[in-house]
MDAnalysis code that builds the backbone (N, CA, C; Angstrom):
import MDAnalysis as mda
import numpy as np

u = mda.Universe.empty(204, n_residues=68, atom_resindex=np.repeat(np.arange(68), 3), trajectory=True)
u.add_TopologyAttr("name", ["N", "CA", "C"] * 68)
u.add_TopologyAttr("resid", np.arange(1, 69))
u.add_TopologyAttr("resname", ["MET", "LYS", "ILE", "ASN", "LYS", "LYS", "TYR", "PHE", "LEU", "ILE", "ARG", "LEU", "ILE", "THR", "SER", "PRO", "LEU", "LYS", "LEU", "ILE", "PHE", "LEU", "LEU", "PHE", "TRP", "TYR", "VAL", "LEU", "PHE", "SER", "VAL", "LEU", "LYS", "THR", "PHE", "GLN", "TRP", "VAL", "ILE", "TYR", "GLY", "GLY", "ASP", "GLU", "VAL", "ILE", "PHE", "GLY", "LYS", "ASP", "LEU", "GLU", "ARG", "ASN", "THR", "VAL", "GLY", "GLU", "LEU", "ILE", "LYS", "GLU", "VAL", "GLN", "LYS", "LEU", "ARG", "ILE"])
u.atoms.positions = np.array([
    [56.293, -46.575, 80.886],
    [56.457, -46.475, 79.449],
    [57.347, -45.273, 79.153],
    [58.377, -45.514, 78.399],
    [59.333, -44.463, 78.087],
    [58.863, -43.673, 76.863],
    [58.919, -42.367, 76.958],
    [58.517, -41.499, 75.858],
    [59.727, -41.224, 74.979],
    [59.554, -41.426, 73.698],
    [60.625, -41.164, 72.744],
    [60.666, -39.663, 72.465],
    [61.706, -38.998, 72.936],
    [61.807, -37.548, 72.790],
    [62.536, -37.129, 71.525],
    [63.055, -38.080, 70.801],
    [63.749, -37.748, 69.570],
    [62.722, -37.300, 68.523],
    [62.954, -36.166, 67.928],
    [62.072, -35.565, 66.925],
    [60.674, -35.282, 67.474],
    [60.555, -35.073, 68.767],
    [59.243, -34.834, 69.371],
    [58.616, -33.555, 68.833],
    [59.405, -32.503, 68.699],
    [58.887, -31.226, 68.217],
    [58.394, -31.346, 66.775],
    [59.123, -32.073, 65.961],
    [58.697, -32.261, 64.566],
    [57.388, -33.042, 64.510],
    [57.283, -34.089, 65.318],
    [56.037, -34.871, 65.347],
    [54.883, -34.037, 65.872],
    [55.155, -33.178, 66.833],
    [54.113, -32.318, 67.397],
    [53.622, -31.312, 66.358],
    [54.529, -30.775, 65.578],
    [54.157, -29.791, 64.561],
    [53.444, -30.458, 63.386],
    [53.887, -31.616, 62.979],
    [53.318, -32.258, 61.791],
    [52.058, -33.075, 62.069],
    [51.742, -33.345, 63.314],
    [50.549, -34.153, 63.601],
    [49.251, -33.489, 63.132],
    [49.046, -32.165, 63.299],
    [47.824, -31.575, 62.728],
    [47.791, -31.652, 61.201],
    [48.954, -31.528, 60.579],
    [49.000, -31.644, 59.121],
    [48.644, -33.057, 58.676],
    [49.110, -34.038, 59.425],
    [48.773, -35.429, 59.117],
    [47.272, -35.656, 59.267],
    [46.685, -35.096, 60.305],
    [45.247, -35.230, 60.518],
    [44.463, -34.583, 59.378],
    [44.863, -33.397, 58.973],
    [44.190, -32.715, 57.864],
    [44.330, -33.529, 56.578],
    [45.510, -34.058, 56.330],
    [45.751, -34.872, 55.142],
    [44.858, -36.116, 55.140],
    [44.769, -36.800, 56.273],
    [43.938, -38.007, 56.354],
    [42.461, -37.683, 56.167],
    [42.004, -36.598, 56.770],
    [40.603, -36.205, 56.608],
    [40.303, -35.822, 55.163],
    [41.227, -35.129, 54.517],
    [41.049, -34.753, 53.115],
    [40.895, -35.990, 52.234],
    [41.768, -36.981, 52.403],
    [41.692, -38.184, 51.580],
    [40.444, -39.004, 51.893],
    [40.017, -39.006, 53.157],
    [38.795, -39.723, 53.519],
    [37.590, -39.096, 52.826],
    [37.503, -37.765, 52.859],
    [36.384, -37.071, 52.218],
    [36.435, -37.271, 50.708],
    [37.616, -37.169, 50.121],
    [37.758, -37.359, 48.681],
    [37.333, -38.771, 48.268],
    [37.753, -39.779, 49.016],
    [37.380, -41.162, 48.723],
    [35.873, -41.366, 48.879],
    [35.289, -40.768, 49.909],
    [33.846, -40.898, 50.129],
    [33.054, -40.270, 48.992],
    [33.480, -39.109, 48.536],
    [32.794, -38.450, 47.422],
    [32.923, -39.289, 46.155],
    [34.099, -39.837, 45.909],
    [34.307, -40.684, 44.736],
    [33.392, -41.902, 44.765],
    [33.325, -42.588, 45.898],
    [32.475, -43.778, 46.001],
    [30.997, -43.417, 45.898],
    [30.612, -42.243, 46.392],
    [29.219, -41.812, 46.278],
    [28.856, -41.579, 44.820],
    [29.737, -40.913, 44.070],
    [29.467, -40.703, 42.652],
    [29.419, -42.026, 41.896],
    [30.286, -42.965, 42.242],
    [30.232, -44.282, 41.605],
    [28.912, -44.970, 41.915],
    [28.438, -44.826, 43.131],
    [27.175, -45.450, 43.516],
    [26.020, -44.829, 42.750],
    [26.051, -43.504, 42.581],
    [24.981, -42.817, 41.859],
    [25.017, -43.181, 40.378],
    [26.203, -43.209, 39.787],
    [26.326, -43.451, 38.349],
    [26.056, -44.909, 37.999],
    [26.689, -45.842, 38.703],
    [26.598, -47.256, 38.342],
    [25.500, -48.002, 39.084],
    [24.970, -47.448, 40.124],
    [23.987, -48.138, 40.942],
    [24.669, -48.861, 42.081],
    [23.920, -49.175, 43.128],
    [24.498, -49.778, 44.316],
    [25.143, -51.126, 44.075],
    [24.572, -51.946, 43.190],
    [25.112, -53.286, 42.954],
    [26.471, -53.238, 42.274],
    [26.675, -52.266, 41.414],
    [27.940, -52.184, 40.687],
    [29.093, -51.887, 41.625],
    [28.852, -51.067, 42.627],
    [29.919, -50.734, 43.564],
    [30.272, -51.956, 44.407],
    [29.269, -52.763, 44.774],
    [29.516, -53.917, 45.633],
    [30.161, -55.059, 44.851],
    [29.579, -55.420, 43.715],
    [30.023, -56.612, 43.005],
    [31.065, -56.325, 41.938],
    [31.167, -55.098, 41.495],
    [32.172, -54.733, 40.502],
    [31.693, -54.970, 39.086],
    [32.165, -54.139, 38.197],
    [31.756, -54.248, 36.803],
    [32.412, -55.443, 36.119],
    [33.569, -55.858, 36.600],
    [34.287, -56.938, 35.945],
    [33.644, -58.301, 36.168],
    [32.732, -58.412, 37.112],
    [32.069, -59.693, 37.360],
    [30.882, -59.911, 36.435],
    [30.550, -58.921, 35.625],
    [29.465, -58.981, 34.655],
    [28.133, -59.329, 35.307],
    [27.898, -58.788, 36.461],
    [26.608, -58.938, 37.129],
    [26.031, -57.545, 37.319],
    [24.768, -57.389, 36.982],
    [24.152, -56.080, 37.114],
    [23.307, -55.954, 38.371],
    [22.765, -57.048, 38.850],
    [21.871, -56.959, 40.003],
    [22.171, -58.081, 40.987],
    [21.605, -57.927, 42.157],
    [21.726, -58.965, 43.172],
    [20.976, -60.217, 42.718],
    [19.873, -60.029, 41.989],
    [19.101, -61.162, 41.494],
    [19.913, -62.080, 40.597],
    [20.742, -61.483, 39.740],
    [21.596, -62.300, 38.872],
    [22.617, -63.081, 39.686],
    [23.124, -62.473, 40.732],
    [24.067, -63.169, 41.606],
    [23.392, -64.346, 42.303],
    [22.169, -64.153, 42.775],
    [21.433, -65.224, 43.457],
    [21.157, -66.374, 42.493],
    [20.765, -66.055, 41.256],
    [20.510, -67.104, 40.261],
    [21.774, -67.900, 39.968],
    [22.900, -67.202, 39.897],
    [24.161, -67.892, 39.625],
    [24.542, -68.823, 40.773],
    [24.319, -68.391, 41.997],
    [24.618, -69.229, 43.160],
    [23.700, -70.447, 43.183],
    [22.425, -70.269, 42.836],
    [21.493, -71.389, 42.807],
    [21.891, -72.412, 41.743],
    [22.411, -71.950, 40.611],
    [22.874, -72.880, 39.575],
    [24.050, -73.709, 40.074],
    [24.914, -73.098, 40.850],
    [26.071, -73.817, 41.365],
    [25.676, -74.867, 42.393],
    [24.605, -74.633, 43.131],
    [24.160, -75.584, 44.158],
    [23.504, -76.812, 43.554],
    [22.925, -76.683, 42.376],
    [22.199, -77.805, 41.759],
    [23.143, -78.805, 41.162],
])
């Protein structure tokens, strides 16, 4: 396997910065989703507010209506 040596030094220097950037966005996204889960409840994060369902029970009832 041939190693691409073009811009190797730049990639070597910027790789820790890329790692820090990715970890920062991962933590930020996790905190955001946690606050959404706390504020809206677990079902809202999974099913979404636009589906107009508040609980898993309502989803199950809707599926049962479709089967009949």
